[in-house]
Structures are given as C-alpha cells and as structure tokens.
C-alpha positions as a Python dict, from the first residue, in 0.01 Angstrom:
ca = {
    (1, 'X'): (0, 0, 0),
    (2, 'X'): (-338, 62, -163),
    (3, 'X'): (-449, 424, -191),
    (4, 'X'): (-770, 575, -325),
    (5, 'X'): (-768, 939, -440),
    (6, 'X'): (-1113, 1089, -492),
    (7, 'X'): (-1119, 1395, -716),
    (8, 'X'): (-891, 1442, -1017),
    (9, 'X'): (-830, 1814, -1020),
    (10, 'X'): (-491, 1979, -978),
    (11, 'X'): (-454, 1852, -623),
    (12, 'X'): (-582, 1499, -664),
    (13, 'X'): (-421, 1412, -995),
    (14, 'X'): (-76, 1542, -909),
    (15, 'X'): (-88, 1370, -570),
    (16, 'X'): (-208, 1043, -722),
    (17, 'X'): (79, 1049, -971),
    (18, 'X'): (336, 1109, -697),
    (19, 'X'): (203, 833, -471),
    (20, 'X'): (177, 588, -763),
    (21, 'X'): (556, 588, -795),
    (22, 'X'): (567, 346, -500),
    (23, 'X'): (210, 231, -431),
    (24, 'X'): (-105, 110, -604),
    (25, 'X'): (-330, 412, -654),
    (26, 'X'): (-685, 418, -784),
    (27, 'X'): (-792, 773, -872),
    (28, 'X'): (-1166, 840, -884),
    (29, 'X'): (-1357, 1111, -1066),
    (30, 'X'): (-1714, 1167, -1188),
    (31, 'X'): (-1595, 1285, -1532),
    (32, 'X'): (-1564, 988, -1773),
    (33, 'X'): (-1343, 1181, -2014),
    (34, 'X'): (-1100, 1276, -1739),
    (35, 'X'): (-1085, 915, -1618),
    (36, 'X'): (-1025, 785, -1970),
    (37, 'X'): (-742, 1031, -2030),
    (38, 'X'): (-562, 937, -1710),
    (39, 'X'): (-587, 568, -1801),
    (40, 'X'): (-429, 653, -2138),
    (41, 'X'): (-158, 842, -1944),
    (42, 'X'): (-273, 1174, -2091),
    (43, 'X'): (-306, 1469, -1857),
    (44, 'X'): (-657, 1620, -1852),
    (45, 'X'): (-523, 1941, -1701),
    (46, 'X'): (-257, 2186, -1813),
    (47, 'X'): (54, 2154, -1600),
    (48, 'X'): (417, 2215, -1688),
    (49, 'X'): (543, 1870, -1586),
    (50, 'X'): (244, 1639, -1550),
    (51, 'X'): (200, 1531, -1917),
    (52, 'X'): (560, 1408, -1947),
    (53, 'X'): (552, 1248, -1603),
    (54, 'X'): (235, 1052, -1678),
    (55, 'X'): (361, 944, -2019),
    (56, 'X'): (711, 828, -1922),
    (57, 'X'): (721, 740, -1551),
    (58, 'X'): (638, 384, -1440),
    (59, 'X'): (329, 438, -1224),
    (60, 'X'): (96, 192, -1055),
    (61, 'X'): (-199, 419, -1130),
    (62, 'X'): (-552, 345, -1249),
    (63, 'X'): (-841, 588, -1284),
    (64, 'X'): (-1199, 487, -1221),
    (65, 'X'): (-1557, 608, -1198),
    (66, 'X'): (-1627, 349, -927),
    (67, 'X'): (-1558, 494, -585),
    (68, 'X'): (-1677, 183, -401),
    (69, 'X'): (-1428, -37, -581),
    (70, 'X'): (-1147, 211, -523),
    (71, 'X'): (-1192, 227, -146),
    (72, 'X'): (-1269, -144, -97),
    (73, 'X'): (-906, -238, -30),
    (74, 'X'): (-761, 108, 43),
    (75, 'X'): (-528, 176, 333),
    (76, 'X'): (-582, 550, 279),
    (77, 'X'): (-870, 729, 107),
    (78, 'X'): (-773, 1082, 5),
    (79, 'X'): (-1045, 1340, -61),
    (80, 'X'): (-953, 1621, -302),
    (81, 'X'): (-1291, 1745, -422),
    (82, 'X'): (-1367, 2118, -479),
    (83, 'X'): (-1470, 2348, -195),
    (84, 'X'): (-1575, 2671, -364),
    (85, 'X'): (-1651, 2983, -164),
    (86, 'X'): (-2026, 3032, -113),
    (87, 'X'): (-2120, 3398, -158),
    (88, 'X'): (-2439, 3349, 45),
    (89, 'X'): (-2299, 3176, 354),
    (90, 'X'): (-1952, 3338, 332),
    (91, 'X'): (-1799, 2996, 393),
    (92, 'X'): (-1657, 2720, 177),
    (93, 'X'): (-1913, 2488, 25),
    (94, 'X'): (-1790, 2164, 180),
    (95, 'X'): (-2084, 1954, 58),
    (96, 'X'): (-1870, 1747, -181),
    (97, 'X'): (-1624, 1661, 97),
    (98, 'X'): (-1905, 1573, 337),
    (99, 'X'): (-2076, 1356, 75),
    (100, 'X'): (-1758, 1163, 3),
    (101, 'X'): (-1688, 1122, 376),
    (102, 'X'): (-2031, 966, 427),
    (103, 'X'): (-1992, 740, 123),
    (104, 'X'): (-1645, 616, 212),
    (105, 'X'): (-1724, 553, 578),
    (106, 'X'): (-2045, 369, 486),
    (107, 'X'): (-1832, 126, 285),
    (108, 'X'): (-1511, 125, 487),
    (109, 'X'): (-1559, 258, 843),
    (110, 'X'): (-1208, 143, 931),
    (111, 'X'): (-1017, 323, 652),
    (112, 'X'): (-794, 624, 723),
    (113, 'X'): (-935, 926, 539),
    (114, 'X'): (-717, 1224, 449),
    (115, 'X'): (-889, 1549, 354),
    (116, 'X'): (-678, 1739, 103),
    (117, 'X'): (-954, 1982, 3),
    (118, 'X'): (-924, 2321, 168),
    (119, 'X'): (-1183, 2351, 446),
    (120, 'X'): (-1285, 2605, 714),
    (121, 'X'): (-1099, 2603, 1044),
    (122, 'X'): (-1260, 2342, 1268),
    (123, 'X'): (-1409, 2130, 988),
    (124, 'X'): (-1208, 1814, 1061),
    (125, 'X'): (-1281, 1827, 1434),
    (126, 'X'): (-1653, 1854, 1357),
    (127, 'X'): (-1627, 1565, 1109),
    (128, 'X'): (-1457, 1349, 1372),
    (129, 'X'): (-1738, 1430, 1615),
    (130, 'X'): (-2006, 1351, 1355),
    (131, 'X'): (-1835, 1024, 1261),
    (132, 'X'): (-1732, 900, 1604),
    (133, 'X'): (-1437, 664, 1589),
    (134, 'X'): (-1352, 744, 1228),
    (135, 'X'): (-988, 799, 1133),
    (136, 'X'): (-1011, 1143, 966),
    (137, 'X'): (-702, 1357, 899),
    (138, 'X'): (-645, 1689, 730),
    (139, 'X'): (-334, 1764, 526),
    (140, 'X'): (-312, 2101, 348),
    (141, 'X'): (-172, 2125, -2),
    (142, 'X'): (59, 2409, -105),
    (143, 'X'): (54, 2400, -485),
    (144, 'X'): (94, 2663, -753),
    (145, 'X'): (-130, 2669, -1056),
    (146, 'X'): (43, 2504, -1354),
    (147, 'X'): (316, 2362, -1125),
    (148, 'X'): (113, 2121, -914),
    (149, 'X'): (319, 1813, -993),
    (150, 'X'): (649, 1992, -938),
    (151, 'X'): (531, 2121, -601),
    (152, 'X'): (429, 1770, -497),
    (153, 'X'): (764, 1628, -608),
    (154, 'X'): (959, 1915, -449),
    (155, 'X'): (736, 2031, -162),
    (156, 'X'): (840, 2327, 49),
    (157, 'X'): (696, 2145, 351),
    (158, 'X'): (466, 1861, 449),
    (159, 'X'): (200, 1942, 705),
    (160, 'X'): (-33, 1673, 837),
    (161, 'X'): (-311, 1747, 1083),
    (162, 'X'): (-277, 1434, 1293),
    (163, 'X'): (-5, 1364, 1548),
    (164, 'X'): (-78, 993, 1579),
    (165, 'X'): (27, 688, 1380),
    (166, 'X'): (-199, 770, 1084),
    (167, 'X'): (-48, 1116, 1056),
    (168, 'X'): (307, 982, 1062),
    (169, 'X'): (226, 715, 803),
    (170, 'X'): (70, 966, 565),
    (171, 'X'): (357, 1212, 608),
    (172, 'X'): (597, 929, 527),
    (173, 'X'): (407, 862, 203),
    (174, 'X'): (446, 1223, 93),
    (175, 'X'): (814, 1230, 183),
    (176, 'X'): (871, 898, 4),
    (177, 'X'): (720, 1040, -316),
    (178, 'X'): (919, 1362, -303),
    (179, 'X'): (1236, 1408, -509),
    (180, 'X'): (1402, 1640, -257),
    (181, 'X'): (1439, 1678, 118),
    (182, 'X'): (1135, 1823, 287),
    (183, 'X'): (1058, 1945, 641),
    (184, 'X'): (765, 1770, 807),
    (185, 'X'): (525, 1916, 1063),
    (186, 'X'): (264, 1707, 1242),
    (187, 'X'): (-4, 1917, 1409),
    (188, 'X'): (-358, 1885, 1535),
    (189, 'X'): (-613, 1908, 1250),
    (190, 'X'): (-759, 2248, 1338),
    (191, 'X'): (-413, 2402, 1350),
    (192, 'X'): (-332, 2246, 1012),
    (193, 'X'): (-648, 2402, 866),
    (194, 'X'): (-542, 2741, 1004),
    (195, 'X'): (-190, 2699, 859),
    (196, 'X'): (-336, 2662, 511),
    (197, 'X'): (-561, 2968, 532),
    (198, 'X'): (-305, 3193, 700),
    (199, 'X'): (-32, 3095, 452),
    (200, 'X'): (-247, 3177, 150),
    (201, 'X'): (-378, 3497, 306),
    (202, 'X'): (-21, 3611, 365),
    (203, 'X'): (53, 3550, -3),
    (204, 'X'): (-258, 3753, -89),
    (205, 'X'): (-130, 4025, 143),
    (206, 'X'): (202, 4035, -39),
    (207, 'X'): (34, 4056, -380),
    (208, 'X'): (-199, 4329, -254),
    (209, 'X'): (89, 4525, -101),
    (210, 'X'): (294, 4540, -420),
    (211, 'X'): (-15, 4611, -624),
    (212, 'X'): (-86, 4912, -403),
    (213, 'X'): (274, 5022, -445),
    (214, 'X'): (215, 5004, -819),
    (215, 'X'): (-112, 5198, -790),
    (216, 'X'): (77, 5475, -610),
    (217, 'X'): (348, 5481, -876),
    (218, 'X'): (98, 5497, -1164),
    (219, 'X'): (-106, 5770, -996),
    (220, 'X'): (201, 5989, -938),
    (221, 'X'): (375, 5913, -1268),
    (222, 'X'): (661, 5724, -1102),
    (223, 'X'): (862, 5431, -1235),
    (224, 'X'): (718, 5134, -1048),
    (225, 'X'): (1005, 4904, -1134),
    (226, 'X'): (1265, 5134, -982),
    (227, 'X'): (1069, 5140, -657),
    (228, 'X'): (1015, 4765, -660),
    (229, 'X'): (1383, 4700, -726),
    (230, 'X'): (1485, 4926, -441),
    (231, 'X'): (1236, 4787, -190),
    (232, 'X'): (1335, 4432, -282),
    (233, 'X'): (1701, 4497, -197),
    (234, 'X'): (1606, 4473, 170),
    (235, 'X'): (1677, 4104, 244),
    (236, 'X'): (1388, 4098, 490),
    (237, 'X'): (1156, 4176, 200),
    (238, 'X'): (1329, 4024, -103),
    (239, 'X'): (1247, 4042, -472),
    (240, 'X'): (1005, 3748, -491),
    (241, 'X'): (628, 3750, -529),
    (242, 'X'): (637, 4121, -602),
    (243, 'X'): (535, 4154, -967),
    (244, 'X'): (228, 4381, -1000),
    (245, 'X'): (-88, 4239, -1148),
    (246, 'X'): (-456, 4322, -1187),
    (247, 'X'): (-513, 4165, -844),
    (248, 'X'): (-462, 3834, -671),
    (249, 'X'): (-677, 3566, -825),
    (250, 'X'): (-690, 3203, -924),
    (251, 'X'): (-866, 2931, -734),
    (252, 'X'): (-703, 2963, -390),
    (253, 'X'): (-606, 3310, -274),
    (254, 'X'): (-941, 3490, -312),
    (255, 'X'): (-1148, 3218, -151),
    (256, 'X'): (-899, 3126, 120),
    (257, 'X'): (-854, 3486, 237),
    (258, 'X'): (-1231, 3538, 246),
    (259, 'X'): (-1281, 3212, 434),
    (260, 'X'): (-1021, 3316, 690),
    (261, 'X'): (-1202, 3647, 734),
    (262, 'X'): (-1527, 3456, 795),
    (263, 'X'): (-1351, 3228, 1043),
    (264, 'X'): (-1244, 3529, 1249),
    (265, 'X'): (-1605, 3598, 1343),
    (266, 'X'): (-1596, 3819, 1654),
    (267, 'X'): (-1216, 3797, 1688),
    (268, 'X'): (-1073, 4151, 1659),
    (269, 'X'): (-885, 4214, 1335),
    (270, 'X'): (-812, 4486, 1082),
    (271, 'X'): (-556, 4339, 847),
    (272, 'X'): (-747, 4037, 717),
    (273, 'X'): (-1049, 4243, 608),
    (274, 'X'): (-811, 4497, 451),
    (275, 'X'): (-646, 4221, 244),
    (276, 'X'): (-985, 4113, 111),
    (277, 'X'): (-1103, 4466, 30),
    (278, 'X'): (-766, 4568, -119),
    (279, 'X'): (-821, 4331, -410),
    (280, 'X'): (-1152, 4494, -497),
    (281, 'X'): (-986, 4834, -481),
    (282, 'X'): (-706, 4725, -712),
    (283, 'X'): (-941, 4587, -977),
    (284, 'X'): (-1140, 4910, -958),
    (285, 'X'): (-824, 5114, -1011),
    (286, 'X'): (-718, 4906, -1311),
    (287, 'X'): (-1061, 4950, -1471),
    (288, 'X'): (-1055, 5325, -1410),
    (289, 'X'): (-704, 5354, -1554),
    (290, 'X'): (-816, 5175, -1870),
    (291, 'X'): (-1132, 5387, -1897),
    (292, 'X'): (-916, 5700, -1878),
    (293, 'X'): (-788, 5604, -2222),
    (294, 'X'): (-1145, 5641, -2351),
    (295, 'X'): (-1151, 5313, -2544),
    (296, 'X'): (-1446, 5197, -2751),
    (297, 'X'): (-1343, 4832, -2763),
    (298, 'X'): (-1120, 4668, -2503),
    (299, 'X'): (-956, 4337, -2578),
    (300, 'X'): (-891, 4079, -2308),
    (301, 'X'): (-584, 3871, -2385),
    (302, 'X'): (-631, 3541, -2200),
    (303, 'X'): (-851, 3484, -1898),
    (304, 'X'): (-601, 3261, -1721),
    (305, 'X'): (-437, 3377, -1402),
    (306, 'X'): (-90, 3238, -1472),
    (307, 'X'): (118, 3143, -1775),
    (308, 'X'): (102, 2770, -1846),
    (309, 'X'): (-236, 2721, -1678),
    (310, 'X'): (-577, 2642, -1825),
    (311, 'X'): (-763, 2762, -1516),
    (312, 'X'): (-933, 3100, -1507),
    (313, 'X'): (-1162, 3051, -1210),
    (314, 'X'): (-1171, 3380, -1013),
    (315, 'X'): (-898, 3535, -1228),
    (316, 'X'): (-859, 3904, -1149),
    (317, 'X'): (-891, 4005, -1514),
    (318, 'X'): (-1254, 3894, -1500),
    (319, 'X'): (-1312, 4135, -1211),
    (320, 'X'): (-1175, 4417, -1427),
    (321, 'X'): (-1395, 4302, -1715),
    (322, 'X'): (-1707, 4325, -1500),
    (323, 'X'): (-1628, 4687, -1416),
    (324, 'X'): (-1560, 4778, -1779),
    (325, 'X'): (-1881, 4607, -1886),
    (326, 'X'): (-2080, 4816, -1639),
    (327, 'X'): (-1919, 5126, -1790),
    (328, 'X'): (-2059, 5032, -2131),
    (329, 'X'): (-1732, 4932, -2298),
    (330, 'X'): (-1742, 4660, -2564),
    (331, 'X'): (-1524, 4364, -2467),
    (332, 'X'): (-1356, 4112, -2695),
    (333, 'X'): (-1179, 3808, -2552),
    (334, 'X'): (-894, 3607, -2697),
    (335, 'X'): (-890, 3278, -2508),
    (336, 'X'): (-782, 2973, -2712),
    (337, 'X'): (-948, 2733, -2466),
    (338, 'X'): (-1294, 2877, -2549),
    (339, 'X'): (-1496, 2840, -2866),
    (340, 'X'): (-1531, 3159, -3076),
    (341, 'X'): (-1858, 3347, -3055),
    (342, 'X'): (-2075, 3505, -2785),
    (343, 'X'): (-1999, 3353, -2445),
    (344, 'X'): (-2247, 3421, -2166),
    (345, 'X'): (-2016, 3270, -1904),
    (346, 'X'): (-1755, 3542, -1957),
    (347, 'X'): (-2000, 3807, -2073),
    (348, 'X'): (-1816, 3890, -2395),
    (349, 'X'): (-1750, 3790, -2753),
    (350, 'X'): (-1469, 3537, -2792),
    (351, 'X'): (-1250, 3594, -3098),
    (352, 'X'): (-1061, 3290, -3221),
    (353, 'X'): (-819, 3464, -3459),
    (354, 'X'): (-543, 3656, -3282),
    (355, 'X'): (-478, 3895, -3571),
    (356, 'X'): (-846, 3984, -3594),
    (357, 'X'): (-853, 4034, -3217),
    (358, 'X'): (-560, 4275, -3230),
    (359, 'X'): (-710, 4468, -3518),
    (360, 'X'): (-1052, 4520, -3360),
    (361, 'X'): (-934, 4643, -3018),
    (362, 'X'): (-841, 4997, -2911),
    (363, 'X'): (-681, 4874, -2589),
    (364, 'X'): (-570, 4520, -2508),
    (365, 'X'): (-544, 4437, -2142),
    (366, 'X'): (-316, 4153, -2041),
    (367, 'X'): (-260, 4052, -1680),
    (368, 'X'): (70, 3905, -1795),
    (369, 'X'): (275, 4016, -2094),
    (370, 'X'): (301, 3780, -2391),
    (371, 'X'): (544, 3810, -2681),
    (372, 'X'): (251, 3742, -2914),
    (373, 'X'): (142, 4101, -2843),
    (374, 'X'): (475, 4262, -2929),
    (375, 'X'): (355, 4390, -3267),
    (376, 'X'): (74, 4587, -3099),
    (377, 'X'): (263, 4687, -2787),
    (378, 'X'): (125, 5041, -2807),
    (379, 'X'): (-225, 4901, -2751),
    (380, 'X'): (-136, 4675, -2459),
    (381, 'X'): (-231, 4768, -2104),
    (382, 'X'): (-50, 4559, -1844),
    (383, 'X'): (107, 4616, -1504),
    (384, 'X'): (343, 4321, -1554),
    (385, 'X'): (668, 4495, -1465),
    (386, 'X'): (898, 4190, -1467),
    (387, 'X'): (731, 3983, -1743),
    (388, 'X'): (691, 3683, -1515),
    (389, 'X'): (425, 3525, -1297),
}
C-alpha cells in the first residue's frame, strides 16, 4: 500500500515510521533540514526510541518536500500538521489542516484522507460537508512527549472516526504496525474528536488534582509524599500520574482542555472550566512560593516539560517565569537546546555553562529533578516528589 504522511512532527514522523514497516510511505514536510535528516535515517526530534528505530529497522520510508508527488499514488493521505490554540478565537487554528485538505483533494479527490491533527469537535463533519463526496476520516493520536514511537508501536487503543470500509482499513494498518495487542474502536468522526479532547482533559484534571493536593501540603507544612502514597493505595485511584509539578503543560493538555471548554459553549458545566483555571492557580502558587524566599536571581533549569524531550511549547515552567518576571526578579535559563545570550522568545538570559548557572542563581527552579543539580540541592526549588515524569 502507498501512504502519504503530511507533517513530520512527533505524530507524523512516528506514525510514518510505524507504517513503513509494511508499506511504502512518503513523509512530507516544509522543512528541508527535517526532510534531509529523515532520508539519512536521522531523527529530527528527540524521542527515546525513534533514533535507533530509524537507523536499524528496515523501513520503506522516504521524506519529501513535494506533497503533490507524495499523494499522487497514495491509498491514504494522513494529515498531521499543527493545530495550535488561538488565544483570540478560543479555538484551534485549523488553517494548516484545511489548507492541506484542499491541496490533497484538488490533486486526488478519490484518496482516503485521515486527519491525525487534533481538531475541534465537529470539524470532520464540517469538512465532509464542505468537500462533498470526499473520504475524510479522523483518528486521534494518544502519544506522550518523548515516547511517541513507543506509543505507536504499543498503543493503548486505536480509535478511528469512521465505521465504514475506510475506517476498518486504516485501523488494520495501525494494528499491523503495532508490536502488541491493541483494542480497536470504530466510531463516528465527531465522537472520535470528543474522545481525544475528553481523554486529555481528564489527564489534565488528574495533574491538577494532585497539584492542588501538593499546594495544600506545602501551605500547611505537611509531607506531600506521605499523603500521595496513602491516597494512591486506593486501587480506584492508584499511584500513577500523580507526581506534583509546576502545572500541566506541553503541547497537548493545555490546548486540548481549553478547546474542550470552548466546545461546550452553552452546555452547562463547572468541572471543565475549573480544570483550565486550576492550572493558572497552580503556576501562581509556585511563583509566590519562590518569591517568599526573596531571591534576587532565579535560575530556570530546562524549559522542557518532560525528561527526554526537546519540546518546551506551553511548558508550565514558562508560566511561572512570566509571573516572576512581572515581580521584577532576574531570570537566568539553562537550556542546552538554546544558544547562550539574551533570548527574547523566553524573556531571559540563557547561560550555556552549567557551573556558571549554578553559581549565579539564588534559587534554581526545576519542574523535574535532575542529578546534575545534586551539588546545589539547597538552592533547588522543585515539587517533583517521586523524581519521575
């Protein structure tokens, strides 16, 4: 089978690699450097398993800048372009998905198109109405940052928003590429879109809940870990996804929970809006707790959301930084992926030498503990109780 994957981010690249185990895949991106790296079997993104998989696994995979050529003979065209949250409209910016839809259908009106990008509830139904007769599916991805390939090879579930032949064929492709048994659910596309947003908002709820437990413990001088251990002994709750942080962040949870809130519209709700606002409250508490130490210079150890990732889009530590900056505190950042010097994008000075960074800071905030900070542990501010993501 011939498959085109358009967009080589975490979703598209990991999916292309999995499908290329058994089928001819052409992966398309607008970034020439990213395309060149994939063709050299070098991963352009940081992922625990992807570099080794690309380098050693026989894959029928080619990367290209030419979308027209990629879709010319495709049986499936998969769209995995970004849909960032638009602060003005309070909805996902789906312009990249819409553009690719128009382009692909103009060239191949008969091809089955699978939207892997996260979209608002109802987007696929509207796209089908706009492009009458087009074969448009939606299939949500459920991937963790830095473990995208693993989660495609060992998916917790496969959900495809199409209950017809195209949906079954695409689900079969995902199951064929998996290295473990996986439950499959075929739904209508709007329900599949809702599954994605509700799943991620529940995860945000869980993070927010344990963060508020931690806020309570800190405020009252209690041992947060003892409380967390005890609460987690209830098998209905468990001891997973419960490690306190500066807030839920990364690319998916903040934007997906806010999109779900926007999708509610006039539908009565309390919990969804509370999940969204809880994250702002948590970042405000963390900033206030750091300011209580009366620091002159606060260091920021890594901007990434999770260990093993190179992505710091919407990381919660940046929300804390913004609050500290408004309070007049000098910020220094240690982030090896950024060039040393003033950085307007992060609003702080980036220090390239770790020892210099440690020396110049009164307090070093770290969303996740790192052994590299052990020699200045007395300076480190973290709420990472379990030293894990």
